[in-house]
C-alpha positions as a Python dict, from the first residue, in 0.01 Angstrom:
ca = {
    (1, 'X'): (0, 0, 0),
    (2, 'X'): (-76, -372, -33),
    (3, 'X'): (182, -609, 109),
    (4, 'X'): (367, -811, -155),
    (5, 'X'): (250, -1176, -142),
    (6, 'X'): (498, -1430, -15),
    (7, 'X'): (638, -1652, -289),
    (8, 'X'): (754, -2005, -205),
    (9, 'X'): (900, -2137, -532),
    (10, 'X'): (1254, -2134, -673),
    (11, 'X'): (1381, -1821, -843),
    (12, 'X'): (1717, -1954, -965),
    (13, 'X'): (1883, -2293, -1010),
    (14, 'X'): (2210, -2397, -1167),
    (15, 'X'): (2459, -2145, -1302),
    (16, 'X'): (2328, -1971, -1613),
    (17, 'X'): (2606, -1977, -1871),
    (18, 'X'): (2726, -1722, -2120),
    (19, 'X'): (2473, -1742, -2406),
    (20, 'X'): (2164, -1756, -2186),
    (21, 'X'): (2299, -1479, -1962),
    (22, 'X'): (2343, -1274, -2279),
    (23, 'X'): (1979, -1336, -2369),
    (24, 'X'): (1860, -1235, -2023),
    (25, 'X'): (2055, -910, -2046),
    (26, 'X'): (1995, -821, -2411),
    (27, 'X'): (1681, -991, -2542),
    (28, 'X'): (1454, -1027, -2240),
    (29, 'X'): (1416, -648, -2192),
    (30, 'X'): (1260, -628, -2542),
    (31, 'X'): (968, -853, -2443),
    (32, 'X'): (952, -799, -2067),
    (33, 'X'): (632, -670, -1906),
    (34, 'X'): (594, -451, -1601),
    (35, 'X'): (297, -449, -1366),
    (36, 'X'): (356, -92, -1251),
    (37, 'X'): (62, 41, -1452),
    (38, 'X'): (-254, -106, -1603),
    (39, 'X'): (-247, -239, -1958),
    (40, 'X'): (-449, -459, -2192),
    (41, 'X'): (-279, -759, -2359),
    (42, 'X'): (-341, -605, -2703),
    (43, 'X'): (-118, -312, -2605),
    (44, 'X'): (181, -543, -2562),
    (45, 'X'): (217, -636, -2928),
    (46, 'X'): (308, -436, -3238),
    (47, 'X'): (17, -585, -3432),
    (48, 'X'): (-328, -692, -3301),
    (49, 'X'): (-383, -1063, -3235),
    (50, 'X'): (-699, -1266, -3279),
    (51, 'X'): (-673, -1423, -2933),
    (52, 'X'): (-477, -1377, -2611),
    (53, 'X'): (-351, -1647, -2374),
    (54, 'X'): (-178, -1649, -2038),
    (55, 'X'): (53, -1926, -1920),
    (56, 'X'): (121, -1923, -1547),
    (57, 'X'): (452, -2083, -1450),
    (58, 'X'): (585, -2187, -1791),
    (59, 'X'): (882, -2379, -1645),
    (60, 'X'): (1142, -2447, -1915),
    (61, 'X'): (919, -2285, -2174),
    (62, 'X'): (872, -2590, -2399),
    (63, 'X'): (492, -2561, -2406),
    (64, 'X'): (489, -2184, -2454),
    (65, 'X'): (758, -2193, -2724),
    (66, 'X'): (572, -2461, -2921),
    (67, 'X'): (223, -2312, -2895),
    (68, 'X'): (337, -1961, -2979),
    (69, 'X'): (504, -2094, -3293),
    (70, 'X'): (195, -2292, -3395),
    (71, 'X'): (-42, -2004, -3322),
    (72, 'X'): (109, -1684, -3467),
    (73, 'X'): (-228, -1503, -3440),
    (74, 'X'): (-241, -1556, -3061),
    (75, 'X'): (-67, -1317, -2824),
    (76, 'X'): (89, -1507, -2534),
    (77, 'X'): (185, -1369, -2195),
    (78, 'X'): (410, -1613, -2012),
    (79, 'X'): (477, -1584, -1640),
    (80, 'X'): (775, -1748, -1472),
    (81, 'X'): (992, -1646, -1178),
    (82, 'X'): (1248, -1925, -1231),
    (83, 'X'): (1537, -1746, -1400),
    (84, 'X'): (1677, -2059, -1564),
    (85, 'X'): (1340, -2136, -1721),
    (86, 'X'): (1309, -1785, -1863),
    (87, 'X'): (1658, -1818, -2012),
    (88, 'X'): (1569, -2152, -2171),
    (89, 'X'): (1255, -2009, -2331),
    (90, 'X'): (1459, -1722, -2478),
    (91, 'X'): (1702, -1976, -2623),
    (92, 'X'): (1414, -2165, -2787),
    (93, 'X'): (1273, -1843, -2932),
    (94, 'X'): (1601, -1711, -3074),
    (95, 'X'): (1795, -2030, -3147),
    (96, 'X'): (2094, -1897, -2951),
    (97, 'X'): (2263, -2184, -2767),
    (98, 'X'): (2581, -2233, -2570),
    (99, 'X'): (2888, -2250, -2790),
    (100, 'X'): (2762, -1994, -3043),
    (101, 'X'): (2986, -1723, -2900),
    (102, 'X'): (3015, -1551, -3237),
    (103, 'X'): (2642, -1470, -3220),
    (104, 'X'): (2689, -1274, -2899),
    (105, 'X'): (2842, -983, -3091),
    (106, 'X'): (2532, -951, -3309),
    (107, 'X'): (2181, -829, -3245),
    (108, 'X'): (1978, -1126, -3126),
    (109, 'X'): (1641, -1170, -3294),
    (110, 'X'): (1355, -1416, -3304),
    (111, 'X'): (1400, -1716, -3530),
    (112, 'X'): (1277, -1636, -3881),
    (113, 'X'): (983, -1879, -3853),
    (114, 'X'): (850, -1723, -3533),
    (115, 'X'): (597, -1441, -3494),
    (116, 'X'): (654, -1168, -3236),
    (117, 'X'): (373, -1294, -3014),
    (118, 'X'): (529, -1368, -2672),
    (119, 'X'): (571, -1134, -2377),
    (120, 'X'): (716, -1234, -2040),
    (121, 'X'): (646, -1135, -1682),
    (122, 'X'): (928, -1267, -1463),
    (123, 'X'): (771, -1233, -1118),
    (124, 'X'): (483, -1370, -913),
    (125, 'X'): (171, -1371, -1131),
    (126, 'X'): (-34, -1233, -842),
    (127, 'X'): (153, -905, -888),
    (128, 'X'): (32, -895, -1248),
    (129, 'X'): (-336, -952, -1177),
    (130, 'X'): (-419, -593, -1078),
    (131, 'X'): (-259, -454, -1394),
    (132, 'X'): (-488, -651, -1627),
    (133, 'X'): (-849, -562, -1717),
    (134, 'X'): (-1149, -793, -1702),
    (135, 'X'): (-1194, -1046, -1983),
    (136, 'X'): (-832, -1016, -2099),
    (137, 'X'): (-777, -1375, -2211),
    (138, 'X'): (-933, -1645, -2421),
    (139, 'X'): (-730, -1915, -2248),
    (140, 'X'): (-524, -1954, -1932),
    (141, 'X'): (-277, -2240, -1884),
    (142, 'X'): (-166, -2374, -1544),
    (143, 'X'): (52, -2675, -1621),
    (144, 'X'): (205, -2897, -1354),
    (145, 'X'): (199, -2646, -1067),
    (146, 'X'): (377, -2734, -746),
    (147, 'X'): (134, -2970, -568),
    (148, 'X'): (248, -2880, -214),
    (149, 'X'): (131, -3228, -106),
    (150, 'X'): (159, -3181, 271),
    (151, 'X'): (-161, -3072, 441),
    (152, 'X'): (16, -2791, 626),
    (153, 'X'): (117, -2640, 290),
    (154, 'X'): (-227, -2665, 126),
    (155, 'X'): (-277, -2287, 135),
    (156, 'X'): (22, -2252, -101),
    (157, 'X'): (-152, -2441, -384),
    (158, 'X'): (-226, -2210, -671),
    (159, 'X'): (-577, -2344, -724),
    (160, 'X'): (-755, -2165, -441),
    (161, 'X'): (-1059, -1935, -410),
    (162, 'X'): (-857, -1610, -416),
    (163, 'X'): (-664, -1696, -731),
    (164, 'X'): (-970, -1840, -902),
    (165, 'X'): (-1153, -1515, -841),
    (166, 'X'): (-883, -1339, -1041),
    (167, 'X'): (-868, -1603, -1315),
    (168, 'X'): (-1246, -1585, -1349),
    (169, 'X'): (-1223, -1208, -1389),
    (170, 'X'): (-944, -1230, -1646),
    (171, 'X'): (-1105, -1497, -1865),
    (172, 'X'): (-1360, -1404, -2128),
    (173, 'X'): (-1695, -1580, -2098),
    (174, 'X'): (-1654, -1913, -2270),
    (175, 'X'): (-1277, -1895, -2215),
    (176, 'X'): (-1086, -2198, -2094),
    (177, 'X'): (-871, -2260, -1788),
    (178, 'X'): (-649, -2560, -1862),
    (179, 'X'): (-486, -2737, -1567),
    (180, 'X'): (-245, -3029, -1598),
    (181, 'X'): (-103, -3227, -1307),
    (182, 'X'): (55, -3565, -1241),
    (183, 'X'): (10, -3559, -863),
    (184, 'X'): (-284, -3755, -712),
    (185, 'X'): (-337, -3506, -430),
    (186, 'X'): (-346, -3212, -668),
    (187, 'X'): (-583, -3396, -902),
    (188, 'X'): (-837, -3440, -624),
    (189, 'X'): (-774, -3094, -483),
    (190, 'X'): (-830, -2928, -821),
    (191, 'X'): (-1159, -3104, -885),
    (192, 'X'): (-1284, -3039, -531),
    (193, 'X'): (-1206, -2667, -543),
    (194, 'X'): (-1324, -2616, -901),
    (195, 'X'): (-1657, -2793, -841),
    (196, 'X'): (-1728, -2546, -561),
    (197, 'X'): (-1668, -2248, -787),
    (198, 'X'): (-1980, -2136, -979),
    (199, 'X'): (-1777, -1941, -1235),
    (200, 'X'): (-1633, -2254, -1397),
    (201, 'X'): (-1772, -2566, -1562),
    (202, 'X'): (-1568, -2882, -1614),
    (203, 'X'): (-1594, -2960, -1985),
    (204, 'X'): (-1517, -3335, -1969),
    (205, 'X'): (-1790, -3563, -2102),
    (206, 'X'): (-1595, -3891, -2068),
    (207, 'X'): (-1271, -4010, -1909),
    (208, 'X'): (-1076, -3971, -2234),
    (209, 'X'): (-1139, -3597, -2215),
    (210, 'X'): (-916, -3564, -1909),
    (211, 'X'): (-686, -3864, -1939),
    (212, 'X'): (-558, -3764, -2281),
    (213, 'X'): (-395, -3432, -2378),
    (214, 'X'): (-610, -3169, -2552),
    (215, 'X'): (-588, -3133, -2928),
    (216, 'X'): (-359, -2830, -2910),
    (217, 'X'): (-129, -2980, -2647),
    (218, 'X'): (249, -2938, -2659),
    (219, 'X'): (442, -3195, -2456),
    (220, 'X'): (663, -3061, -2179),
    (221, 'X'): (990, -3180, -2032),
    (222, 'X'): (823, -3228, -1694),
    (223, 'X'): (547, -3436, -1853),
    (224, 'X'): (801, -3670, -2013),
    (225, 'X'): (977, -3711, -1678),
    (226, 'X'): (650, -3787, -1499),
    (227, 'X'): (561, -4058, -1750),
    (228, 'X'): (909, -4215, -1725),
    (229, 'X'): (866, -4230, -1348),
    (230, 'X'): (523, -4390, -1372),
    (231, 'X'): (305, -4086, -1295),
    (232, 'X'): (22, -4041, -1542),
    (233, 'X'): (-75, -3678, -1603),
    (234, 'X'): (-433, -3561, -1629),
    (235, 'X'): (-559, -3264, -1830),
    (236, 'X'): (-854, -3067, -1693),
    (237, 'X'): (-1033, -2798, -1889),
    (238, 'X'): (-1277, -2561, -1720),
    (239, 'X'): (-1498, -2320, -1910),
    (240, 'X'): (-1568, -1973, -1776),
    (241, 'X'): (-1949, -1957, -1756),
}
């Protein structure tokens, strides 16, 4: 049996209050994925989707909540171990917020203007890789991953040959890996590692292509914080060739 990979990020932060705890207990199980057996993304949804996307480490869920609402014909699998972030995404999807205690006695559903097109895996994405078949996704998002800026922690950075081997396998040919970061070390690291990988091609033709957000971008809370603090994000897109 393979040893479970060591995970270095946070799994829980501040106290999760009543409404979000209710969502974790009562709504999350309806859209939660397990990696115990193999499955194709199409099997996760009641109706077939035109495209399938994977977001690795969706944080507070702002990006995933916005894109899944804009793109009802795309099936999204969101991965996040941070319990508070999962709870926040569920709140965005259902509209249930703190103070609406009367809603806790009712069946919680998606907001009426949302399609049922999001599934969640709430553990290390590396545990999910083996359960997914080749060419599962049209797009994979890796937005503002932990940069692990110290040299002694470089092996913890998600962009590495082992993970890229799996992302290459999971992306359809012509599919896109989108990486956003505001950290100068991670910017250089990403380009260095990606240029050495023959499975991917950087799509940028001019500096505007990576300095400005892509056309389908949804701003995140972390992005706004980075800009306020004077850190300019970059947006890399790599095509699976």
